[in-house]
Legacy VTK file of the C-alpha trace (Angstrom):
# vtk DataFile Version 3.0
C-alpha trace
ASCII
DATASET POLYDATA
POINTS 115 float
0.000 0.000 0.000
2.864 2.340 0.812
4.347 1.761 -2.646
0.982 2.632 -4.211
0.773 5.866 -2.187
4.328 6.876 -3.079
3.720 6.123 -6.755
0.378 7.953 -6.724
1.940 10.958 -4.999
4.733 11.113 -7.573
2.219 10.984 -10.426
0.094 13.667 -8.764
3.099 15.950 -8.222
4.243 15.486 -11.826
0.726 16.300 -13.042
0.652 19.370 -10.791
3.981 20.600 -12.234
2.664 20.069 -15.759
-0.522 22.027 -15.002
1.466 24.843 -13.363
3.692 25.100 -16.438
0.688 25.206 -18.754
-0.925 27.853 -16.541
2.187 30.066 -16.671
2.365 29.687 -20.465
-1.334 30.573 -20.806
-0.884 33.642 -18.568
2.052 34.827 -20.698
0.024 34.271 -23.865
-2.942 36.171 -22.417
-0.725 39.081 -21.379
0.865 39.239 -24.840
-2.577 39.183 -26.495
-3.775 42.008 -24.220
-0.709 44.075 -25.181
-1.316 43.421 -28.891
-4.967 44.410 -28.499
-4.082 47.638 -26.686
-1.444 48.526 -29.282
-3.656 47.823 -32.289
-6.977 49.016 -30.956
-8.872 50.689 -33.817
-10.923 53.841 -33.502
-10.682 56.856 -31.251
-9.645 56.505 -27.626
-11.768 57.795 -24.799
-11.702 61.582 -24.792
-10.599 61.883 -28.422
-12.703 63.961 -30.770
-13.662 62.599 -34.158
-14.753 64.994 -36.872
-17.327 63.903 -39.425
-17.851 66.004 -42.556
-20.494 65.666 -45.248
-21.177 67.739 -48.350
-24.639 67.881 -49.865
-25.517 69.445 -53.189
-29.226 70.000 -53.736
-31.430 72.032 -55.994
-34.339 73.794 -54.365
-35.776 73.183 -50.931
-34.991 69.728 -49.534
-35.751 68.077 -46.215
-33.163 65.510 -45.206
-32.152 63.405 -42.238
-28.591 62.403 -41.478
-27.639 59.544 -39.232
-24.099 58.960 -38.015
-23.284 55.757 -36.183
-20.146 54.108 -34.895
-19.207 50.899 -33.142
-18.612 50.966 -29.402
-17.389 47.841 -27.676
-18.794 47.076 -24.246
-22.327 48.229 -25.128
-25.573 46.387 -25.748
-29.305 46.994 -25.813
-32.475 45.036 -25.247
-35.902 45.972 -26.645
-38.753 46.450 -24.184
-42.407 46.340 -25.268
-45.694 47.138 -23.529
-48.875 45.929 -25.276
-52.276 47.025 -23.929
-55.658 46.117 -25.338
-58.478 48.559 -24.556
-61.601 47.181 -26.194
-60.590 46.799 -29.833
-57.732 49.311 -29.638
-54.217 47.957 -29.255
-51.663 50.355 -27.778
-48.022 49.482 -28.345
-45.264 51.211 -26.418
-41.635 50.361 -26.894
-38.250 51.505 -25.773
-34.782 50.074 -25.370
-32.753 49.310 -22.295
-29.130 50.212 -23.010
-26.277 48.910 -20.910
-22.673 49.821 -21.463
-19.234 49.578 -19.928
-17.401 51.524 -22.619
-16.027 54.220 -20.337
-18.009 56.887 -22.236
-20.547 59.086 -20.467
-23.934 58.360 -22.005
-26.664 60.613 -20.620
-30.055 58.913 -20.174
-32.345 59.064 -23.200
-35.895 57.759 -23.444
-37.979 57.679 -26.610
-41.416 56.079 -26.435
-43.908 55.897 -29.283
-47.478 54.651 -29.198
-49.374 53.352 -32.229
LINES 1 116
115 0 1 2 3 4 5 6 7 8 9 10 11 12 13 14 15 16 17 18 19 20 21 22 23 24 25 26 27 28 29 30 31 32 33 34 35 36 37 38 39 40 41 42 43 44 45 46 47 48 49 50 51 52 53 54 55 56 57 58 59 60 61 62 63 64 65 66 67 68 69 70 71 72 73 74 75 76 77 78 79 80 81 82 83 84 85 86 87 88 89 90 91 92 93 94 95 96 97 98 99 100 101 102 103 104 105 106 107 108 109 110 111 112 113 114
């Protein structure tokens, strides 16, 4: 029995050393990937100003809408709906719940429409 315990302990210690080595290698790889990501991160950094320019050429009076969008990592949204039936009239209200951890300051905004 003692031989079995000694042999089992040796195997366990060897396995533990192997796992520790793999853990250290994975930590080094993760650190290197984080450095590469930080160095090659696309887009403006927090606090940077981005200028967007557009030129429109029109003849006569024109009504137009312009939408500018950009990708922000660390942000998501979830639609929220409220359906109410009053007799034969269906009222639909909707809005979105936005969550973000981008580091940007997003003031609260609520837009609700009813049809």
